[in-house]
Each structure stands twice: as structure tokens, then as C-alpha cells.
mmCIF file of the N, C-alpha and C atoms, coordinates in Angstrom:
data_MODEL
# 
_entry.id   MODEL 
# 
loop_
_atom_site.group_PDB 
_atom_site.id 
_atom_site.type_symbol 
_atom_site.label_atom_id 
_atom_site.label_alt_id 
_atom_site.label_comp_id 
_atom_site.label_asym_id 
_atom_site.label_entity_id 
_atom_site.label_seq_id 
_atom_site.pdbx_PDB_ins_code 
_atom_site.Cartn_x 
_atom_site.Cartn_y 
_atom_site.Cartn_z 
_atom_site.occupancy 
_atom_site.B_iso_or_equiv 
_atom_site.pdbx_formal_charge 
_atom_site.auth_seq_id 
_atom_site.auth_comp_id 
_atom_site.auth_asym_id 
_atom_site.auth_atom_id 
_atom_site.pdbx_PDB_model_num 
ATOM 1   N N  . MET A 1 1  ? 92.114 42.205 164.441 1.00 0.00 ? 1  MET A N  1 
ATOM 2   C CA . MET A 1 1  ? 91.860 41.720 165.366 1.00 0.00 ? 1  MET A CA 1 
ATOM 3   C C  . MET A 1 1  ? 90.588 40.992 165.047 1.00 0.00 ? 1  MET A C  1 
ATOM 4   N N  . LYS A 1 2  ? 90.639 39.095 165.152 1.00 0.00 ? 2  LYS A N  1 
ATOM 5   C CA . LYS A 1 2  ? 89.552 38.708 164.676 1.00 0.00 ? 2  LYS A CA 1 
ATOM 6   C C  . LYS A 1 2  ? 88.646 37.948 165.938 1.00 0.00 ? 2  LYS A C  1 
ATOM 7   N N  . ILE A 1 3  ? 87.791 38.049 166.931 1.00 0.00 ? 3  ILE A N  1 
ATOM 8   C CA . ILE A 1 3  ? 87.697 38.148 168.134 1.00 0.00 ? 3  ILE A CA 1 
ATOM 9   C C  . ILE A 1 3  ? 86.213 37.435 168.741 1.00 0.00 ? 3  ILE A C  1 
ATOM 10  N N  . ALA A 1 4  ? 86.313 36.543 169.290 1.00 0.00 ? 4  ALA A N  1 
ATOM 11  C CA . ALA A 1 4  ? 85.228 35.866 169.234 1.00 0.00 ? 4  ALA A CA 1 
ATOM 12  C C  . ALA A 1 4  ? 84.279 35.859 170.809 1.00 0.00 ? 4  ALA A C  1 
ATOM 13  N N  . VAL A 1 5  ? 83.774 35.956 171.285 1.00 0.00 ? 5  VAL A N  1 
ATOM 14  C CA . VAL A 1 5  ? 83.149 36.438 172.714 1.00 0.00 ? 5  VAL A CA 1 
ATOM 15  C C  . VAL A 1 5  ? 81.786 35.205 172.400 1.00 0.00 ? 5  VAL A C  1 
ATOM 16  N N  . VAL A 1 6  ? 82.771 34.289 174.082 1.00 0.00 ? 6  VAL A N  1 
ATOM 17  C CA . VAL A 1 6  ? 81.608 33.143 174.380 1.00 0.00 ? 6  VAL A CA 1 
ATOM 18  C C  . VAL A 1 6  ? 81.067 33.815 175.129 1.00 0.00 ? 6  VAL A C  1 
ATOM 19  N N  . GLY A 1 7  ? 79.075 34.250 175.171 1.00 0.00 ? 7  GLY A N  1 
ATOM 20  C CA . GLY A 1 7  ? 78.341 34.029 175.770 1.00 0.00 ? 7  GLY A CA 1 
ATOM 21  C C  . GLY A 1 7  ? 77.791 34.732 175.942 1.00 0.00 ? 7  GLY A C  1 
ATOM 22  N N  . ALA A 1 8  ? 76.080 34.961 174.837 1.00 0.00 ? 8  ALA A N  1 
ATOM 23  C CA . ALA A 1 8  ? 75.084 35.895 174.485 1.00 0.00 ? 8  ALA A CA 1 
ATOM 24  C C  . ALA A 1 8  ? 74.271 36.138 175.177 1.00 0.00 ? 8  ALA A C  1 
ATOM 25  N N  . GLY A 1 9  ? 74.710 36.478 176.686 1.00 0.00 ? 9  GLY A N  1 
ATOM 26  C CA . GLY A 1 9  ? 73.983 36.944 177.420 1.00 0.00 ? 9  GLY A CA 1 
ATOM 27  C C  . GLY A 1 9  ? 74.149 38.745 177.191 1.00 0.00 ? 9  GLY A C  1 
ATOM 28  N N  . LYS A 1 10 ? 73.567 39.600 178.405 1.00 0.00 ? 10 LYS A N  1 
ATOM 29  C CA . LYS A 1 10 ? 74.089 41.067 178.424 1.00 0.00 ? 10 LYS A CA 1 
ATOM 30  C C  . LYS A 1 10 ? 75.241 41.479 179.063 1.00 0.00 ? 10 LYS A C  1 
ATOM 31  N N  . TRP A 1 11 ? 76.134 40.764 179.153 1.00 0.00 ? 11 TRP A N  1 
ATOM 32  C CA . TRP A 1 11 ? 77.731 40.349 179.245 1.00 0.00 ? 11 TRP A CA 1 
ATOM 33  C C  . TRP A 1 11 ? 78.509 40.591 177.910 1.00 0.00 ? 11 TRP A C  1 
ATOM 34  N N  . GLY A 1 12 ? 78.082 39.786 177.277 1.00 0.00 ? 12 GLY A N  1 
ATOM 35  C CA . GLY A 1 12 ? 78.707 39.503 176.081 1.00 0.00 ? 12 GLY A CA 1 
ATOM 36  C C  . GLY A 1 12 ? 77.735 40.015 175.292 1.00 0.00 ? 12 GLY A C  1 
ATOM 37  N N  . SER A 1 13 ? 77.210 40.595 175.189 1.00 0.00 ? 13 SER A N  1 
ATOM 38  C CA . SER A 1 13 ? 76.654 41.615 173.623 1.00 0.00 ? 13 SER A CA 1 
ATOM 39  C C  . SER A 1 13 ? 77.112 42.733 174.077 1.00 0.00 ? 13 SER A C  1 
ATOM 40  N N  . ALA A 1 14 ? 77.378 43.578 175.497 1.00 0.00 ? 14 ALA A N  1 
ATOM 41  C CA . ALA A 1 14 ? 78.132 44.263 175.719 1.00 0.00 ? 14 ALA A CA 1 
ATOM 42  C C  . ALA A 1 14 ? 79.359 43.747 174.932 1.00 0.00 ? 14 ALA A C  1 
ATOM 43  N N  . LEU A 1 15 ? 80.228 43.409 175.234 1.00 0.00 ? 15 LEU A N  1 
ATOM 44  C CA . LEU A 1 15 ? 81.761 43.744 174.690 1.00 0.00 ? 15 LEU A CA 1 
ATOM 45  C C  . LEU A 1 15 ? 81.704 43.263 173.751 1.00 0.00 ? 15 LEU A C  1 
ATOM 46  N N  . ALA A 1 16 ? 80.627 42.544 173.249 1.00 0.00 ? 16 ALA A N  1 
ATOM 47  C CA . ALA A 1 16 ? 80.655 42.266 170.866 1.00 0.00 ? 16 ALA A CA 1 
ATOM 48  C C  . ALA A 1 16 ? 80.208 43.351 170.703 1.00 0.00 ? 16 ALA A C  1 
ATOM 49  N N  . HIS A 1 17 ? 79.741 43.668 171.002 1.00 0.00 ? 17 HIS A N  1 
ATOM 50  C CA . HIS A 1 17 ? 79.489 45.432 170.927 1.00 0.00 ? 17 HIS A CA 1 
ATOM 51  C C  . HIS A 1 17 ? 80.744 46.399 170.727 1.00 0.00 ? 17 HIS A C  1 
ATOM 52  N N  . ALA A 1 18 ? 81.291 47.082 172.246 1.00 0.00 ? 18 ALA A N  1 
ATOM 53  C CA . ALA A 1 18 ? 81.935 47.134 172.343 1.00 0.00 ? 18 ALA A CA 1 
ATOM 54  C C  . ALA A 1 18 ? 83.564 46.896 171.179 1.00 0.00 ? 18 ALA A C  1 
ATOM 55  N N  . PHE A 1 19 ? 83.262 45.999 171.492 1.00 0.00 ? 19 PHE A N  1 
ATOM 56  C CA . PHE A 1 19 ? 85.427 45.545 170.384 1.00 0.00 ? 19 PHE A CA 1 
ATOM 57  C C  . PHE A 1 19 ? 84.198 45.955 169.106 1.00 0.00 ? 19 PHE A C  1 
ATOM 58  N N  . SER A 1 20 ? 83.450 45.608 168.836 1.00 0.00 ? 20 SER A N  1 
ATOM 59  C CA . SER A 1 20 ? 83.239 46.238 167.305 1.00 0.00 ? 20 SER A CA 1 
ATOM 60  C C  . SER A 1 20 ? 83.540 46.975 166.746 1.00 0.00 ? 20 SER A C  1 
ATOM 61  N N  . GLN A 1 21 ? 83.101 48.356 167.633 1.00 0.00 ? 21 GLN A N  1 
ATOM 62  C CA . GLN A 1 21 ? 83.707 49.520 166.710 1.00 0.00 ? 21 GLN A CA 1 
ATOM 63  C C  . GLN A 1 21 ? 85.071 49.410 166.025 1.00 0.00 ? 21 GLN A C  1 
ATOM 64  N N  . LYS A 1 22 ? 86.178 48.482 166.270 1.00 0.00 ? 22 LYS A N  1 
ATOM 65  C CA . LYS A 1 22 ? 87.594 48.224 165.526 1.00 0.00 ? 22 LYS A CA 1 
ATOM 66  C C  . LYS A 1 22 ? 88.011 47.834 165.177 1.00 0.00 ? 22 LYS A C  1 
ATOM 67  N N  . ASN A 1 23 ? 86.667 46.234 165.285 1.00 0.00 ? 23 ASN A N  1 
ATOM 68  C CA . ASN A 1 23 ? 87.323 44.460 165.075 1.00 0.00 ? 23 ASN A CA 1 
ATOM 69  C C  . ASN A 1 23 ? 86.276 43.541 164.795 1.00 0.00 ? 23 ASN A C  1 
ATOM 70  N N  . SER A 1 24 ? 86.595 42.457 164.328 1.00 0.00 ? 24 SER A N  1 
ATOM 71  C CA . SER A 1 24 ? 85.916 41.778 163.245 1.00 0.00 ? 24 SER A CA 1 
ATOM 72  C C  . SER A 1 24 ? 85.740 40.894 164.052 1.00 0.00 ? 24 SER A C  1 
ATOM 73  N N  . VAL A 1 25 ? 84.139 40.860 165.218 1.00 0.00 ? 25 VAL A N  1 
ATOM 74  C CA . VAL A 1 25 ? 83.742 39.910 166.342 1.00 0.00 ? 25 VAL A CA 1 
ATOM 75  C C  . VAL A 1 25 ? 82.816 39.221 165.754 1.00 0.00 ? 25 VAL A C  1 
ATOM 76  N N  . VAL A 1 26 ? 82.859 37.853 166.655 1.00 0.00 ? 26 VAL A N  1 
ATOM 77  C CA . VAL A 1 26 ? 81.297 37.139 166.586 1.00 0.00 ? 26 VAL A CA 1 
ATOM 78  C C  . VAL A 1 26 ? 81.238 36.826 167.579 1.00 0.00 ? 26 VAL A C  1 
ATOM 79  N N  . VAL A 1 27 ? 79.807 36.328 168.007 1.00 0.00 ? 27 VAL A N  1 
ATOM 80  C CA . VAL A 1 27 ? 79.173 35.824 169.514 1.00 0.00 ? 27 VAL A CA 1 
ATOM 81  C C  . VAL A 1 27 ? 78.418 34.215 168.943 1.00 0.00 ? 27 VAL A C  1 
ATOM 82  N N  . SER A 1 28 ? 79.169 33.426 170.397 1.00 0.00 ? 28 SER A N  1 
ATOM 83  C CA . SER A 1 28 ? 78.839 32.415 170.032 1.00 0.00 ? 28 SER A CA 1 
ATOM 84  C C  . SER A 1 28 ? 78.242 31.549 171.330 1.00 0.00 ? 28 SER A C  1 
ATOM 85  N N  . SER A 1 29 ? 77.162 30.582 171.784 1.00 0.00 ? 29 SER A N  1 
ATOM 86  C CA . SER A 1 29 ? 77.036 30.390 172.692 1.00 0.00 ? 29 SER A CA 1 
ATOM 87  C C  . SER A 1 29 ? 76.119 29.222 173.214 1.00 0.00 ? 29 SER A C  1 
ATOM 88  N N  . ARG A 1 30 ? 76.369 28.620 173.950 1.00 0.00 ? 30 ARG A N  1 
ATOM 89  C CA . ARG A 1 30 ? 75.890 27.116 173.949 1.00 0.00 ? 30 ARG A CA 1 
ATOM 90  C C  . ARG A 1 30 ? 74.742 26.541 172.985 1.00 0.00 ? 30 ARG A C  1 
ATOM 91  N N  . ARG A 1 31 ? 73.646 27.688 173.458 1.00 0.00 ? 31 ARG A N  1 
ATOM 92  C CA . ARG A 1 31 ? 72.341 27.825 173.057 1.00 0.00 ? 31 ARG A CA 1 
ATOM 93  C C  . ARG A 1 31 ? 72.403 28.195 171.525 1.00 0.00 ? 31 ARG A C  1 
ATOM 94  N N  . LYS A 1 32 ? 71.549 27.647 170.145 1.00 0.00 ? 32 LYS A N  1 
ATOM 95  C CA . LYS A 1 32 ? 71.784 28.928 169.613 1.00 0.00 ? 32 LYS A CA 1 
ATOM 96  C C  . LYS A 1 32 ? 70.702 30.029 169.227 1.00 0.00 ? 32 LYS A C  1 
ATOM 97  N N  . ARG A 1 33 ? 71.278 30.819 169.292 1.00 0.00 ? 33 ARG A N  1 
ATOM 98  C CA . ARG A 1 33 ? 70.582 32.401 168.875 1.00 0.00 ? 33 ARG A CA 1 
ATOM 99  C C  . ARG A 1 33 ? 70.341 33.053 167.719 1.00 0.00 ? 33 ARG A C  1 
ATOM 100 N N  . ASP A 1 34 ? 69.388 33.822 167.617 1.00 0.00 ? 34 ASP A N  1 
ATOM 101 C CA . ASP A 1 34 ? 69.521 34.413 166.532 1.00 0.00 ? 34 ASP A CA 1 
ATOM 102 C C  . ASP A 1 34 ? 69.809 36.024 166.748 1.00 0.00 ? 34 ASP A C  1 
ATOM 103 N N  . ILE A 1 35 ? 71.007 36.119 166.921 1.00 0.00 ? 35 ILE A N  1 
ATOM 104 C CA . ILE A 1 35 ? 71.711 37.756 166.337 1.00 0.00 ? 35 ILE A CA 1 
ATOM 105 C C  . ILE A 1 35 ? 72.283 37.607 165.647 1.00 0.00 ? 35 ILE A C  1 
ATOM 106 N N  . ALA A 1 36 ? 73.101 38.391 165.027 1.00 0.00 ? 36 ALA A N  1 
ATOM 107 C CA . ALA A 1 36 ? 73.960 39.141 164.429 1.00 0.00 ? 36 ALA A CA 1 
ATOM 108 C C  . ALA A 1 36 ? 75.509 38.293 164.490 1.00 0.00 ? 36 ALA A C  1 
ATOM 109 N N  . ASN A 1 37 ? 75.929 37.351 163.678 1.00 0.00 ? 37 ASN A N  1 
ATOM 110 C CA . ASN A 1 37 ? 77.398 37.197 163.744 1.00 0.00 ? 37 ASN A CA 1 
ATOM 111 C C  . ASN A 1 37 ? 77.814 36.383 164.625 1.00 0.00 ? 37 ASN A C  1 
ATOM 112 N N  . PHE A 1 38 ? 76.318 35.664 165.440 1.00 0.00 ? 38 PHE A N  1 
ATOM 113 C CA . PHE A 1 38 ? 76.517 34.001 165.861 1.00 0.00 ? 38 PHE A CA 1 
ATOM 114 C C  . PHE A 1 38 ? 77.324 32.935 164.740 1.00 0.00 ? 38 PHE A C  1 
ATOM 115 N N  . VAL A 1 39 ? 78.313 32.187 165.620 1.00 0.00 ? 39 VAL A N  1 
ATOM 116 C CA . VAL A 1 39 ? 78.683 31.466 164.727 1.00 0.00 ? 39 VAL A CA 1 
ATOM 117 C C  . VAL A 1 39 ? 78.579 29.801 165.775 1.00 0.00 ? 39 VAL A C  1 
ATOM 118 N N  . SER A 1 40 ? 79.011 28.675 165.756 1.00 0.00 ? 40 SER A N  1 
ATOM 119 C CA . SER A 1 40 ? 79.513 27.438 166.666 1.00 0.00 ? 40 SER A CA 1 
ATOM 120 C C  . SER A 1 40 ? 80.882 28.162 167.537 1.00 0.00 ? 40 SER A C  1 
ATOM 121 N N  . ILE A 1 41 ? 80.208 27.066 168.152 1.00 0.00 ? 41 ILE A N  1 
ATOM 122 C CA . ILE A 1 41 ? 81.354 27.422 169.188 1.00 0.00 ? 41 ILE A CA 1 
ATOM 123 C C  . ILE A 1 41 ? 83.091 26.654 168.540 1.00 0.00 ? 41 ILE A C  1 
ATOM 124 N N  . GLU A 1 42 ? 82.502 26.127 167.442 1.00 0.00 ? 42 GLU A N  1 
ATOM 125 C CA . GLU A 1 42 ? 83.463 24.882 167.178 1.00 0.00 ? 42 GLU A CA 1 
ATOM 126 C C  . GLU A 1 42 ? 83.979 25.943 166.016 1.00 0.00 ? 42 GLU A C  1 
ATOM 127 N N  . GLU A 1 43 ? 83.717 26.716 165.571 1.00 0.00 ? 43 GLU A N  1 
ATOM 128 C CA . GLU A 1 43 ? 84.563 28.763 164.369 1.00 0.00 ? 43 GLU A CA 1 
ATOM 129 C C  . GLU A 1 43 ? 84.456 29.437 165.390 1.00 0.00 ? 43 GLU A C  1 
ATOM 130 N N  . ALA A 1 44 ? 83.607 29.205 166.576 1.00 0.00 ? 44 ALA A N  1 
ATOM 131 C CA . ALA A 1 44 ? 84.963 30.963 167.309 1.00 0.00 ? 44 ALA A CA 1 
ATOM 132 C C  . ALA A 1 44 ? 86.357 30.332 168.011 1.00 0.00 ? 44 ALA A C  1 
ATOM 133 N N  . LEU A 1 45 ? 86.178 28.990 168.128 1.00 0.00 ? 45 LEU A N  1 
ATOM 134 C CA . LEU A 1 45 ? 87.510 28.025 168.495 1.00 0.00 ? 45 LEU A CA 1 
ATOM 135 C C  . LEU A 1 45 ? 88.785 28.525 167.454 1.00 0.00 ? 45 LEU A C  1 
ATOM 136 N N  . GLY A 1 46 ? 88.856 28.784 166.504 1.00 0.00 ? 46 GLY A N  1 
ATOM 137 C CA . GLY A 1 46 ? 89.725 29.253 165.866 1.00 0.00 ? 46 GLY A CA 1 
ATOM 138 C C  . GLY A 1 46 ? 89.984 30.502 165.207 1.00 0.00 ? 46 GLY A C  1 
ATOM 139 N N  . TYR A 1 47 ? 89.233 32.049 166.243 1.00 0.00 ? 47 TYR A N  1 
ATOM 140 C CA . TYR A 1 47 ? 89.996 33.066 165.955 1.00 0.00 ? 47 TYR A CA 1 
ATOM 141 C C  . TYR A 1 47 ? 90.755 32.694 167.007 1.00 0.00 ? 47 TYR A C  1 
ATOM 142 N N  . GLU A 1 48 ? 91.391 34.393 166.628 1.00 0.00 ? 48 GLU A N  1 
ATOM 143 C CA . GLU A 1 48 ? 92.485 35.163 167.324 1.00 0.00 ? 48 GLU A CA 1 
ATOM 144 C C  . GLU A 1 48 ? 92.795 35.120 168.917 1.00 0.00 ? 48 GLU A C  1 
ATOM 145 N N  . TYR A 1 49 ? 91.664 35.667 168.836 1.00 0.00 ? 49 TYR A N  1 
ATOM 146 C CA . TYR A 1 49 ? 91.386 35.992 170.291 1.00 0.00 ? 49 TYR A CA 1 
ATOM 147 C C  . TYR A 1 49 ? 89.880 35.904 170.875 1.00 0.00 ? 49 TYR A C  1 
ATOM 148 N N  . ILE A 1 50 ? 89.593 34.420 172.393 1.00 0.00 ? 50 ILE A N  1 
ATOM 149 C CA . ILE A 1 50 ? 88.513 34.631 172.350 1.00 0.00 ? 50 ILE A CA 1 
ATOM 150 C C  . ILE A 1 50 ? 88.178 34.959 173.181 1.00 0.00 ? 50 ILE A C  1 
ATOM 151 N N  . VAL A 1 51 ? 86.681 36.135 173.709 1.00 0.00 ? 51 VAL A N  1 
ATOM 152 C CA . VAL A 1 51 ? 86.222 36.044 174.939 1.00 0.00 ? 51 VAL A CA 1 
ATOM 153 C C  . VAL A 1 51 ? 85.632 35.374 175.930 1.00 0.00 ? 51 VAL A C  1 
ATOM 154 N N  . MET A 1 52 ? 85.579 34.409 177.535 1.00 0.00 ? 52 MET A N  1 
ATOM 155 C CA . MET A 1 52 ? 84.607 34.015 178.559 1.00 0.00 ? 52 MET A CA 1 
ATOM 156 C C  . MET A 1 52 ? 83.767 35.058 178.753 1.00 0.00 ? 52 MET A C  1 
ATOM 157 N N  . ALA A 1 53 ? 82.577 35.248 178.657 1.00 0.00 ? 53 ALA A N  1 
ATOM 158 C CA . ALA A 1 53 ? 81.542 36.419 179.360 1.00 0.00 ? 53 ALA A CA 1 
ATOM 159 C C  . ALA A 1 53 ? 80.304 35.098 179.751 1.00 0.00 ? 53 ALA A C  1 
ATOM 160 N N  . ILE A 1 54 ? 80.530 34.095 180.318 1.00 0.00 ? 54 ILE A N  1 
ATOM 161 C CA . ILE A 1 54 ? 79.545 33.152 180.927 1.00 0.00 ? 54 ILE A CA 1 
ATOM 162 C C  . ILE A 1 54 ? 80.109 32.950 182.679 1.00 0.00 ? 54 ILE A C  1 
# 
């Protein structure tokens, strides 16, 4: 599955880590972050599943 997690705080990072064990996961946030797999919100909207962690 292709999953986008919107929210790069503690919850968003934890969810992204958990989902990434068996899925393709990216993270998005309103502010640009220097983290692995970070994408813009526009790109995140194109993913199969979007998880809101805000």
C-alpha cells in the first residue's frame, strides 16, 4: 500500500515508522522538515491512503 502521513510530529513519526514495516510510506507537514521520505502536501494527496496525524 502507498500511505501518506500528514503531520510530522511525534504521533505522525510513530505512525509512519509503524506503517513503513510493510508499506510504502511518506510524511508531509505544513512546514518543510528535514526528515526521510518527506513530500509536499500536494504529492501526499496522490497516495492511496492518507493518515491525518495533526
